N, CA and C atoms as an extended XYZ file, in Angstrom:
216
Properties=species:S:1:pos:R:3:atomname:S:1:resname:S:1:resid:I:1 pbc="F F F"
N        16.585      -86.298      -25.514 N   MET     1
C        16.921      -86.296      -24.097 CA  MET     1
C        16.598      -87.679      -23.531 C   MET     1
N        17.431      -88.165      -22.672 N   GLU     2
C        17.218      -89.464      -22.054 CA  GLU     2
C        16.139      -89.379      -20.987 C   GLU     2
N        15.458      -90.491      -20.731 N   ASN     3
C        14.458      -90.533      -19.664 CA  ASN     3
C        15.162      -90.492      -18.324 C   ASN     3
N        14.617      -89.686      -17.424 N   ARG     4
C        15.189      -89.568      -16.090 CA  ARG     4
C        14.129      -89.916      -15.065 C   ARG     4
N        14.548      -90.544      -14.010 N   CYS     5
C        13.655      -90.890      -12.915 CA  CYS     5
C        14.177      -90.197      -11.664 C   CYS     5
N        13.313      -89.380      -11.033 N   MET     6
C        13.738      -88.688       -9.823 CA  MET     6
C        12.544      -88.467       -8.909 C   MET     6
N        12.825      -88.220       -7.653 N   THR     7
C        11.811      -87.892       -6.674 CA  THR     7
C        11.680      -86.383       -6.629 C   THR     7
N        10.460      -85.903       -6.697 N   VAL     8
C        10.197      -84.468       -6.610 CA  VAL     8
C         9.532      -84.196       -5.280 C   VAL     8
N        10.157      -83.365       -4.445 N   LYS     9
C         9.612      -82.972       -3.154 CA  LYS     9
C         8.665      -81.792       -3.365 C   LYS     9
N         7.527      -81.812       -2.712 N   CYS    10
C         6.525      -80.750       -2.849 CA  CYS    10
C         5.754      -80.614       -1.545 C   CYS    10
N         5.577      -79.391       -1.070 N   LYS    11
C         4.842      -79.144        0.167 CA  LYS    11
C         3.441      -78.593       -0.084 C   LYS    11
N         2.969      -78.610       -1.331 N   VAL    12
C         1.640      -78.097       -1.656 CA  VAL    12
C         0.633      -79.229       -1.450 C   VAL    12
N         0.227      -79.418       -0.186 N   ASP    13
C        -0.615      -80.560        0.159 CA  ASP    13
C        -2.060      -80.430       -0.311 C   ASP    13
N        -2.424      -79.306       -0.904 N   SER    14
C        -3.765      -79.155       -1.476 CA  SER    14
C        -3.820      -79.674       -2.914 C   SER    14
N        -2.711      -80.213       -3.420 N   CYS    15
C        -2.632      -80.747       -4.781 CA  CYS    15
C        -3.012      -82.226       -4.806 C   CYS    15
N        -3.714      -82.632       -5.856 N   ALA    16
C        -4.124      -84.027       -6.011 CA  ALA    16
C        -2.924      -84.967       -6.138 C   ALA    16
N        -1.786      -84.469       -6.583 N   TYR    17
C        -0.593      -85.301       -6.769 CA  TYR    17
C         0.287      -85.384       -5.520 C   TYR    17
N        -0.014      -84.582       -4.497 N   TRP    18
C         0.783      -84.589       -3.265 CA  TRP    18
C         0.604      -85.927       -2.562 C   TRP    18
N         1.706      -86.474       -2.047 N   ASP    19
C         1.660      -87.743       -1.339 CA  ASP    19
C         2.437      -87.623       -0.033 C   ASP    19
N         2.231      -88.581        0.867 N   GLU    20
C         2.923      -88.569        2.156 CA  GLU    20
C         4.420      -88.380        1.977 C   GLU    20
N         5.024      -87.667        2.901 N   GLY    21
C         6.451      -87.396        2.826 CA  GLY    21
C         6.775      -86.237        1.898 C   GLY    21
N         5.732      -85.460        1.533 N   ASN    22
C         5.913      -84.325        0.620 CA  ASN    22
C         6.511      -84.757       -0.713 C   ASN    22
N         5.962      -85.829       -1.273 N   ILE    23
C         6.424      -86.365       -2.553 CA  ILE    23
C         5.375      -86.076       -3.623 C   ILE    23
N         5.797      -85.626       -4.806 N   CYS    24
C         4.904      -85.414       -5.939 CA  CYS    24
C         4.692      -86.748       -6.650 C   CYS    24
N         3.423      -87.119       -6.850 N   GLY    25
C         3.100      -88.381       -7.491 CA  GLY    25
C         2.735      -88.259       -8.965 C   GLY    25
N         2.897      -87.072       -9.553 N   ALA    26
C         2.564      -86.875      -10.966 CA  ALA    26
C         3.563      -87.613      -11.857 C   ALA    26
N         3.110      -88.042      -13.023 N   ASP    27
C         3.995      -88.712      -13.987 CA  ASP    27
C         5.043      -87.767      -14.553 C   ASP    27
N         4.731      -86.489      -14.599 N   GLY    28
C         5.656      -85.463      -15.085 CA  GLY    28
C         5.223      -84.132      -14.514 C   GLY    28
N         6.112      -83.158      -14.477 N   ILE    29
C         5.777      -81.847      -13.935 CA  ILE    29
C         6.240      -80.749      -14.876 C   ILE    29
N         5.532      -79.622      -14.813 N   GLU    30
C         5.940      -78.414      -15.524 CA  GLU    30
C         6.027      -77.299      -14.492 C   GLU    30
N         7.168      -76.644      -14.403 N   VAL    31
C         7.399      -75.600      -13.415 CA  VAL    31
C         7.681      -74.292      -14.131 C   VAL    31
N         7.119      -73.209      -13.589 N   ASP    32
C         7.249      -71.883      -14.185 CA  ASP    32
C         7.674      -70.914      -13.089 C   ASP    32
N         8.459      -69.938      -13.418 N   ASN    33
C         8.902      -68.960      -12.413 CA  ASN    33
C         8.118      -67.662      -12.485 C   ASN    33
N         7.025      -67.624      -13.211 N   SER    34
C         6.285      -66.378      -13.383 CA  SER    34
C         5.602      -65.900      -12.113 C   SER    34
N         5.307      -66.779      -11.175 N   LEU    35
C         4.647      -66.359       -9.947 CA  LEU    35
C         5.470      -65.303       -9.223 C   LEU    35
N         6.726      -65.571       -9.014 N   GLY    36
C         7.580      -64.620       -8.315 CA  GLY    36
C         7.719      -63.307       -9.056 C   GLY    36
N         7.668      -63.352      -10.368 N   MET    37
C         7.788      -62.143      -11.163 CA  MET    37
C         6.542      -61.271      -11.033 C   MET    37
N         5.375      -61.873      -10.835 N   ASN    38
C         4.125      -61.124      -10.779 CA  ASN    38
C         3.833      -60.531       -9.412 C   ASN    38
N         4.499      -60.987       -8.378 N   LEU    39
C         4.185      -60.521       -7.038 CA  LEU    39
C         4.752      -59.144       -6.725 C   LEU    39
N         5.755      -58.734       -7.437 N   GLY    40
C         6.336      -57.428       -7.186 CA  GLY    40
C         7.173      -57.364       -5.923 C   GLY    40
N         7.396      -58.478       -5.272 N   ASP    41
C         8.200      -58.522       -4.054 CA  ASP    41
C         9.363      -59.470       -4.283 C   ASP    41
N        10.476      -58.949       -4.753 N   ALA    42
C        11.629      -59.777       -5.113 CA  ALA    42
C        12.210      -60.506       -3.909 C   ALA    42
N        11.873      -60.077       -2.691 N   SER    43
C        12.441      -60.715       -1.500 CA  SER    43
C        11.633      -61.934       -1.059 C   SER    43
N        10.438      -62.146       -1.623 N   MET    44
C         9.616      -63.279       -1.206 CA  MET    44
C        10.162      -64.584       -1.748 C   MET    44
N        10.173      -65.586       -0.901 N   GLU    45
C        10.558      -66.923       -1.338 CA  GLU    45
C         9.298      -67.682       -1.714 C   GLU    45
N         9.280      -68.253       -2.917 N   ILE    46
C         8.113      -68.978       -3.388 CA  ILE    46
C         7.780      -70.140       -2.458 C   ILE    46
N         8.773      -70.759       -1.863 N   GLY    47
C         8.564      -71.907       -1.001 CA  GLY    47
C         7.706      -71.633        0.221 C   GLY    47
N         7.403      -70.384        0.526 N   ARG    48
C         6.571      -70.056        1.674 CA  ARG    48
C         5.119      -70.439        1.461 C   ARG    48
N         4.646      -70.540        0.240 N   LEU    49
C         3.262      -70.904       -0.018 CA  LEU    49
C         2.999      -72.314        0.485 C   LEU    49
N         1.864      -72.510        1.151 N   GLY    50
C         1.475      -73.833        1.614 CA  GLY    50
C         2.066      -74.237        2.947 C   GLY    50
N         2.776      -73.333        3.603 N   GLU    51
C         3.345      -73.645        4.918 CA  GLU    51
C         2.430      -73.135        6.021 C   GLU    51
N         1.138      -73.323        5.847 N   GLY    52
C         0.193      -72.887        6.851 CA  GLY    52
C        -0.227      -71.437        6.701 C   GLY    52
N         0.491      -70.665        5.880 N   GLU    53
C         0.139      -69.264        5.693 CA  GLU    53
C        -1.043      -69.125        4.748 C   GLU    53
N        -1.068      -69.926        3.694 N   GLN    54
C        -2.184      -69.941        2.760 CA  GLN    54
C        -2.095      -71.200        1.915 C   GLN    54
N        -3.234      -71.671        1.470 N   GLU    55
C        -3.275      -72.862        0.636 CA  GLU    55
C        -3.417      -72.458       -0.819 C   GLU    55
N        -2.775      -73.191       -1.701 N   ALA    56
C        -2.926      -72.961       -3.132 CA  ALA    56
C        -4.256      -73.543       -3.589 C   ALA    56
N        -4.902      -72.839       -4.523 N   HIS    57
C        -6.161      -73.306       -5.085 CA  HIS    57
C        -6.077      -73.469       -6.599 C   HIS    57
N        -5.072      -72.865       -7.216 N   THR    58
C        -4.864      -72.961       -8.666 CA  THR    58
C        -3.369      -73.092       -8.936 C   THR    58
N        -3.007      -73.520      -10.146 N   SER    59
C        -1.586      -73.624      -10.484 CA  SER    59
C        -0.922      -72.255      -10.471 C   SER    59
N        -1.697      -71.174      -10.709 N   ASP    60
C        -1.131      -69.824      -10.679 CA  ASP    60
C        -0.648      -69.435       -9.285 C   ASP    60
N        -1.129      -70.117       -8.260 N   GLU    61
C        -0.704      -69.832       -6.895 CA  GLU    61
C         0.499      -70.676       -6.487 C   GLU    61
N         1.046      -71.430       -7.417 N   THR    62
C         2.284      -72.178       -7.223 CA  THR    62
C         3.157      -71.908       -8.440 C   THR    62
N         4.361      -72.418       -8.440 N   CYS    63
C         5.207      -72.346       -9.638 CA  CYS    63
C         5.057      -73.617      -10.453 C   CYS    63
N         4.163      -74.491      -10.055 N   CYS    64
C         3.977      -75.773      -10.723 CA  CYS    64
C         2.723      -75.733      -11.579 C   CYS    64
N         2.889      -75.816      -12.872 N   LYS    65
C         1.756      -75.798      -13.790 CA  LYS    65
C         1.022      -77.140      -13.802 C   LYS    65
N         1.585      -78.157      -13.167 N   THR    66
C         0.977      -79.475      -13.086 CA  THR    66
C        -0.076      -79.538      -11.981 C   THR    66
N        -0.058      -78.587      -11.075 N   TYR    67
C        -0.960      -78.561       -9.928 CA  TYR    67
C        -2.409      -78.813      -10.330 C   TYR    67
N        -3.072      -79.697       -9.557 N   LYS    68
C        -4.499      -79.969       -9.721 CA  LYS    68
C        -5.083      -80.064       -8.325 C   LYS    68
N        -6.120      -79.268       -8.012 N   PRO    69
C        -6.701      -79.327       -6.672 CA  PRO    69
C        -7.174      -80.720       -6.294 C   PRO    69
N        -6.991      -81.109       -5.043 N   LYS    70
C        -7.377      -82.441       -4.559 CA  LYS    70
C        -8.862      -82.719       -4.770 C   LYS    70
N        -9.696      -81.740       -4.594 N   ASN    71
C       -11.139      -81.949       -4.603 CA  ASN    71
C       -11.753      -81.927       -6.001 C   ASN    71
N       -10.968      -82.044       -7.050 N   GLN    72
C       -11.527      -82.048       -8.410 CA  GLN    72
C       -11.279      -83.347       -9.094 C   GLN    72
């Protein structure tokens, strides 16, 4: 696979990789869709997390396995 360069938008501001403008600063990301499958609520949009309703504290609380808490 060829190397690709892209901007990744992310609103999980409790992540160490989050940067101004909702930009992910990680060198690479791993995303998983298992969060939505485990909630039992097919109508929930994953994007609602981190919009003031609740903050993520672990990667399991996001679909991003790259997540690392800011304070660690």
